[in-house]
Wavefront OBJ file of the C-alpha trace (Angstrom):
o trace
v 22.615 -77.543 -238.600
v 19.257 -76.814 -237.255
v 18.634 -80.455 -236.559
v 21.886 -80.616 -234.655
v 21.035 -77.770 -232.542
v 17.626 -78.925 -231.918
v 18.999 -82.430 -230.668
v 21.582 -80.548 -228.728
v 19.150 -78.536 -226.779
v 16.962 -81.618 -226.344
v 19.728 -83.749 -224.840
v 20.748 -80.821 -222.528
v 17.327 -80.221 -221.297
v 16.584 -84.024 -220.648
v 19.898 -84.474 -218.705
v 19.341 -81.521 -216.584
v 15.787 -82.378 -215.768
v 16.894 -86.172 -215.012
v 19.627 -84.899 -212.849
v 17.229 -82.620 -211.112
v 14.842 -85.234 -210.429
v 17.715 -87.246 -208.957
v 18.746 -84.451 -206.795
v 15.206 -84.079 -205.431
v 14.916 -87.935 -204.634
v 18.189 -88.269 -202.801
v 18.093 -87.986 -199.089
v 19.946 -85.122 -197.321
v 23.207 -86.702 -196.175
v 27.001 -86.894 -197.368
v 26.107 -88.808 -200.353
v 23.908 -85.992 -201.877
v 27.005 -83.829 -201.811
v 28.952 -86.471 -204.077
v 25.787 -86.934 -206.206
v 25.758 -83.234 -206.823
v 29.279 -83.204 -207.923
v 28.764 -86.231 -210.220
v 25.596 -84.622 -211.802
v 27.343 -81.405 -212.378
v 30.026 -83.212 -214.244
v 27.469 -85.063 -216.359
v 25.857 -81.593 -217.110
v 29.228 -80.010 -217.985
v 30.150 -83.035 -220.256
v 26.677 -82.841 -221.843
v 27.086 -79.083 -222.585
v 30.556 -79.511 -223.848
v 29.595 -82.555 -226.238
v 29.548 -80.381 -229.280
v 33.230 -79.233 -228.695
v 34.157 -82.966 -228.217
v 32.491 -83.646 -231.536
v 34.327 -80.942 -233.331
v 37.641 -82.524 -232.231
v 36.463 -85.953 -233.067
v 35.194 -84.640 -236.372
v 38.635 -83.007 -237.162
v 40.033 -86.527 -237.849
v 37.036 -86.860 -240.350
v 37.456 -83.507 -241.942
v 41.167 -84.244 -242.344
v 40.438 -87.639 -243.716
v 37.833 -86.135 -246.225
v 40.468 -83.501 -247.301
v 43.125 -86.089 -247.811
v 40.815 -88.438 -249.873
v 39.683 -85.450 -251.879
v 43.328 -84.196 -252.562
v 44.454 -87.691 -253.516
v 41.455 -88.018 -255.862
v 42.165 -84.639 -257.394
v 45.898 -85.324 -257.654
v 45.186 -88.804 -259.446
v 42.820 -87.024 -261.880
v 45.204 -84.242 -262.429
v 48.203 -86.454 -262.866
v 46.394 -88.617 -265.276
v 45.368 -85.616 -267.365
v 48.629 -84.198 -267.317
v 50.290 -87.391 -268.213
v 48.128 -87.802 -271.157
v 48.752 -84.215 -272.229
v 52.500 -84.542 -271.783
v 52.308 -87.781 -273.748
v 50.454 -86.164 -276.583
v 52.917 -83.197 -276.625
v 55.915 -85.671 -276.572
v 54.408 -87.648 -279.600
v 53.865 -84.468 -281.592
v 57.391 -83.109 -280.927
v 59.029 -86.379 -281.641
v 56.939 -86.536 -284.913
v 58.014 -83.089 -285.738
v 61.659 -83.645 -285.131
v 61.531 -86.972 -287.027
v 60.030 -85.078 -290.121
v 62.743 -82.216 -289.990
v 65.583 -84.870 -289.595
v 64.138 -87.101 -292.346
v 63.866 -84.058 -294.474
v 67.388 -82.905 -294.058
v 68.697 -86.261 -294.522
v 66.825 -86.806 -297.884
v 67.663 -83.587 -299.276
v 71.385 -83.967 -298.375
v 71.297 -87.653 -299.860
v 69.741 -86.381 -303.231
v 72.339 -83.640 -303.384
v 75.230 -85.782 -302.607
v 74.208 -88.509 -305.114
v 72.852 -86.157 -308.044
v 74.176 -82.816 -307.329
v 70.609 -81.526 -307.821
v 68.951 -79.429 -304.992
v 65.610 -80.643 -304.081
v 63.242 -79.269 -301.275
v 60.639 -81.529 -299.545
v 57.579 -79.552 -299.338
v 55.629 -82.180 -297.434
v 55.994 -85.480 -295.736
v 52.878 -87.247 -294.661
v 53.354 -89.944 -292.152
v 51.175 -92.957 -291.444
v 50.120 -92.474 -287.827
v 48.046 -95.715 -287.588
v 45.739 -96.470 -284.693
v 48.622 -97.319 -282.246
v 49.282 -95.302 -279.172
v 52.911 -96.102 -279.484
v 55.189 -93.038 -279.722
v 57.003 -94.320 -282.695
v 53.978 -95.467 -284.718
v 54.363 -92.770 -287.354
v 57.564 -94.205 -288.748
v 55.852 -95.220 -291.990
v 55.950 -92.648 -294.792
v 52.514 -92.151 -296.436
v 53.462 -89.591 -298.939
v 56.522 -87.462 -299.798
v 56.433 -84.324 -302.014
v 59.558 -82.933 -303.732
v 60.248 -79.669 -305.351
v 63.350 -79.150 -307.487
v 65.079 -75.790 -306.647
v 65.956 -73.800 -309.619
v 69.335 -73.024 -310.401
v 69.495 -69.494 -311.410
v 73.070 -69.529 -312.842
v 71.929 -70.702 -316.184
v 68.992 -69.699 -318.473
v 66.138 -72.188 -318.766
v 63.566 -72.504 -321.332
v 59.976 -71.775 -320.551
v 57.675 -74.836 -319.973
v 54.821 -75.575 -322.279
v 51.642 -73.951 -320.877
v 48.610 -76.314 -320.913
v 45.350 -74.728 -320.134
v 42.386 -76.896 -318.509
v 44.479 -79.659 -317.253
v 45.318 -78.315 -313.615
v 45.385 -81.958 -312.079
v 48.666 -82.728 -313.672
v 50.626 -80.764 -311.019
v 52.427 -83.820 -309.718
v 54.577 -86.430 -311.505
v 54.928 -84.181 -314.654
v 58.509 -83.454 -313.306
v 59.222 -87.050 -312.032
v 62.952 -87.644 -311.710
v 63.600 -91.280 -311.959
v 67.090 -90.974 -310.461
v 65.871 -89.466 -307.268
v 63.098 -92.001 -307.057
v 65.563 -94.759 -307.291
v 67.694 -93.049 -304.472
v 64.781 -92.733 -302.142
v 63.620 -96.403 -302.989
v 67.098 -97.848 -302.277
v 68.318 -95.752 -299.344
v 65.070 -95.096 -297.489
v 62.828 -97.978 -298.627
v 60.205 -95.565 -299.821
v 57.624 -96.936 -302.193
v 57.931 -95.081 -305.530
v 54.042 -94.706 -305.832
v 53.997 -92.361 -302.623
v 56.723 -90.035 -304.179
v 55.185 -86.881 -305.760
v 57.185 -84.212 -307.705
v 56.102 -80.630 -308.031
v 57.724 -77.816 -310.003
l 1 2 3 4 5 6 7 8 9 10 11 12 13 14 15 16 17 18 19 20 21 22 23 24 25 26 27 28 29 30 31 32 33 34 35 36 37 38 39 40 41 42 43 44 45 46 47 48 49 50 51 52 53 54 55 56 57 58 59 60 61 62 63 64 65 66 67 68 69 70 71 72 73 74 75 76 77 78 79 80 81 82 83 84 85 86 87 88 89 90 91 92 93 94 95 96 97 98 99 100 101 102 103 104 105 106 107 108 109 110 111 112 113 114 115 116 117 118 119 120 121 122 123 124 125 126 127 128 129 130 131 132 133 134 135 136 137 138 139 140 141 142 143 144 145 146 147 148 149 150 151 152 153 154 155 156 157 158 159 160 161 162 163 164 165 166 167 168 169 170 171 172 173 174 175 176 177 178 179 180 181 182 183 184 185 186 187 188 189 190 191 192 193
């Protein structure tokens, strides 16, 4: 800003001195009257030149603001688009799990008349960015829902073997249903009580 002010004062001073020198050199006649008029216009234009630069700069400021706005919108849009895609993928995966769970539970009940609850479905997400890349099931855990209408015997209590939580209650009929209807590998089906 100081550099601009310095150059402005210098240019006005040089122009005024130069035009004063021309005024002194010109002879006293009718041309001097026209020369003073022209030199006055030159001084006025020189003094008003910062105002002209502001109006000229307005286009530069508008261009700068528009370019910044476009850049911001591009970054903001890309960021929002990635965030929206991630949310859509998570929601799609959640809905897929819920519908698959309902479908499997219903199919097992219709085929065996046993009530099973799916406690967990692990999906293979892979490395793909495709929204449907989770369609492969990595593991499925089922739990039989107890029928309270009849009295059941107490299961044998084994101390020290806590790792046998799964597959101890494996229901081969359910495994066969899941394998045939849903093409689920029997090795990824886990049962818990």
